[in-house]
C-alpha positions as CSV (number, residue, x, y, z in Angstrom):
1,M,-19.9,-38.1,8.5
2,N,-23.6,-37.5,10.8
3,P,-24.8,-34.0,10.5
4,Q,-23.5,-33.5,14.9
5,D,-19.7,-34.1,13.4
6,A,-20.3,-31.6,10.4
7,Q,-21.0,-29.3,12.9
8,A,-18.9,-30.0,15.4
9,S,-16.2,-29.0,12.4
10,L,-17.5,-26.6,11.6
11,N,-17.6,-25.3,14.9
12,Q,-14.0,-26.1,14.8
13,I,-12.9,-24.4,11.6
14,R,-14.7,-20.7,12.5
15,D,-12.9,-21.2,16.0
16,F,-8.9,-21.5,14.5
17,Q,-10.0,-18.8,12.4
18,D,-11.5,-16.6,15.6
19,K,-7.6,-17.8,16.5
20,T,-5.9,-17.1,13.9
21,R,-7.6,-13.8,13.8
22,E,-6.6,-12.8,17.2
23,E,-2.9,-13.4,15.7
24,M,-2.5,-11.0,13.4
25,V,-4.1,-8.3,15.8
26,R,-1.9,-9.2,18.1
27,K,1.1,-9.1,15.4
28,I,0.4,-5.2,14.1
29,F,3.2,-3.4,15.0
30,P,4.7,-4.5,17.4
31,W,6.1,-1.5,19.4
32,P,9.3,-2.4,19.5
33,H,9.3,-2.4,15.3
34,V,7.6,1.6,15.4
35,I,10.5,2.5,17.4
36,I,12.8,1.4,15.4
37,S,11.5,2.5,12.5
38,A,11.1,6.0,13.8
39,L,14.5,6.5,14.5
40,G,14.7,5.3,10.2
41,L,12.9,7.6,9.9
42,F,14.0,10.4,11.8
43,A,17.5,9.5,10.2
44,S,16.1,9.8,6.4
45,F,14.3,13.2,7.6
46,A,17.2,14.8,9.5
47,S,20.1,14.0,6.7
48,I,18.4,16.8,4.2
49,D,20.4,18.9,5.2
50,L,24.1,17.3,5.3
51,E,26.8,17.6,2.6
52,Q,28.7,14.8,0.5
53,P,29.1,12.0,1.3
54,W,27.2,12.4,4.2
55,L,23.7,12.6,2.1
56,P,23.1,9.7,0.1
57,I,24.8,7.5,3.3
58,A,22.4,8.5,5.8
59,R,19.6,8.8,3.9
60,G,19.8,5.0,2.1
61,L,20.2,4.0,6.2
62,G,17.2,5.7,7.3
63,L,15.1,4.6,5.1
64,A,16.6,1.1,4.7
65,V,15.8,0.8,8.4
66,F,12.4,2.1,8.2
67,I,11.1,0.4,5.1
68,G,13.8,-3.2,6.4
69,V,11.5,-3.5,9.9
70,G,8.6,-3.5,7.5
71,I,9.5,-5.9,5.4
72,L,11.5,-8.0,8.1
73,H,8.2,-8.0,10.4
74,S,6.2,-9.4,7.2
75,F,8.4,-12.3,6.9
76,R,8.7,-13.3,10.1
77,V,4.8,-12.9,11.4
78,S,3.1,-16.7,10.2
79,V,-0.1,-15.2,9.5
80,H,-0.7,-11.7,8.6
81,P,-4.1,-10.1,6.7
82,K,-3.7,-9.9,3.5
83,P,-3.3,-5.9,1.5
84,T,-6.5,-4.6,0.9
85,A,-7.2,-1.4,-0.2
86,P,-8.6,0.1,2.6
87,M,-5.0,-1.2,4.5
88,I,-3.1,0.5,1.1
89,G,-5.3,3.8,1.6
90,V,-3.8,4.2,5.5
91,Y,-1.0,3.2,4.6
92,I,-0.4,5.6,1.7
93,G,-2.7,8.2,4.4
94,M,0.4,8.2,7.1
95,V,2.8,9.8,4.0
96,P,1.4,13.7,4.3
97,I,0.8,13.4,8.2
98,L,3.7,12.6,8.3
99,L,5.9,15.2,5.3
100,V,3.2,18.2,7.0
101,A,5.2,17.3,10.5
102,F,8.8,17.3,8.8
103,V,7.9,20.3,7.4
104,I,6.1,21.9,10.7
105,G,9.1,21.4,12.5
106,R,11.6,22.6,10.7
107,I,9.8,26.0,10.3
108,A,9.6,26.1,14.0
109,G,13.4,24.8,14.1
110,F,14.2,28.4,12.0
111,I,11.4,30.2,13.7
112,L,11.3,29.3,17.3
113,F,15.6,27.7,18.0
114,G,16.7,29.5,15.4
115,V,18.5,26.6,14.1
116,P,21.0,26.8,11.0
117,A,19.5,25.5,7.7
118,H,22.7,23.3,7.4
119,G,24.9,20.8,8.7
120,L,24.3,17.7,11.4
121,L,21.8,20.0,14.0
122,S,19.5,21.6,11.3
123,Q,15.8,22.5,10.4
124,A,16.3,19.1,8.6
125,T,17.0,17.3,12.4
126,V,13.9,19.2,13.9
127,G,11.7,18.2,11.4
128,G,12.8,14.7,11.3
129,A,12.5,15.1,15.7
130,L,8.9,16.1,15.3
131,A,7.8,13.7,12.6
132,A,9.6,11.3,14.4
133,I,7.6,11.4,16.8
134,V,3.8,12.1,15.2
135,Y,4.6,8.6,13.9
136,V,5.0,6.7,17.1
137,A,2.0,9.0,18.0
138,I,-0.6,8.2,15.9
139,M,0.2,4.2,15.3
140,P,-2.4,3.9,18.5
141,V,-4.9,4.8,15.4
142,V,-3.1,3.4,12.8
143,R,-2.9,-0.2,14.5
144,R,-6.7,0.7,15.3
145,I,-7.8,1.0,11.8
146,I,-6.1,-1.7,10.4
147,T,-7.7,-4.3,13.4
148,S,-10.2,-3.2,12.4
149,I,-9.5,-3.5,8.9
150,A,-7.5,-7.2,9.8
151,L,-10.5,-7.7,11.4
152,Q,-13.5,-8.2,9.4
153,A,-15.5,-10.5,7.6
154,H,-14.6,-10.1,4.2
155,G,-10.4,-10.1,5.1
156,P,-9.6,-13.5,5.0
157,A,-5.6,-14.0,6.5
158,V,-2.7,-15.4,4.6
159,R,0.0,-18.1,6.3
């Protein structure tokens, strides 16, 4: 093998790495999955004020949709970034934001709209709706952060 062949092989490897990273970025948090996850999040939060037997059923279905969409998506993509500490930190950092949005929505439902504390249309429904809206609203920022982490040189792709 001469030096030109070796250099050509290295260039081809770099091109494949760039294409792999571009594919990763393109597949991070697609909008249909974000919307479906938001609906699952809404169902999970809105079910807090339901009575038995609906509480565990609605909460379980909501969490299953919210988490299941992410798990199914991770199995369907051919290339995804290795989870790193900053990525996990971003995911964990979303939890308090969503909980604060839920509490604010619940309080606003009581103060502004006089929504009852229990039943199908309750304060939890308003809080769940606000948390789902916030989830969809913060996704572009989360996508940008995860993309920048995934595109760093020390963040190799996994197949």
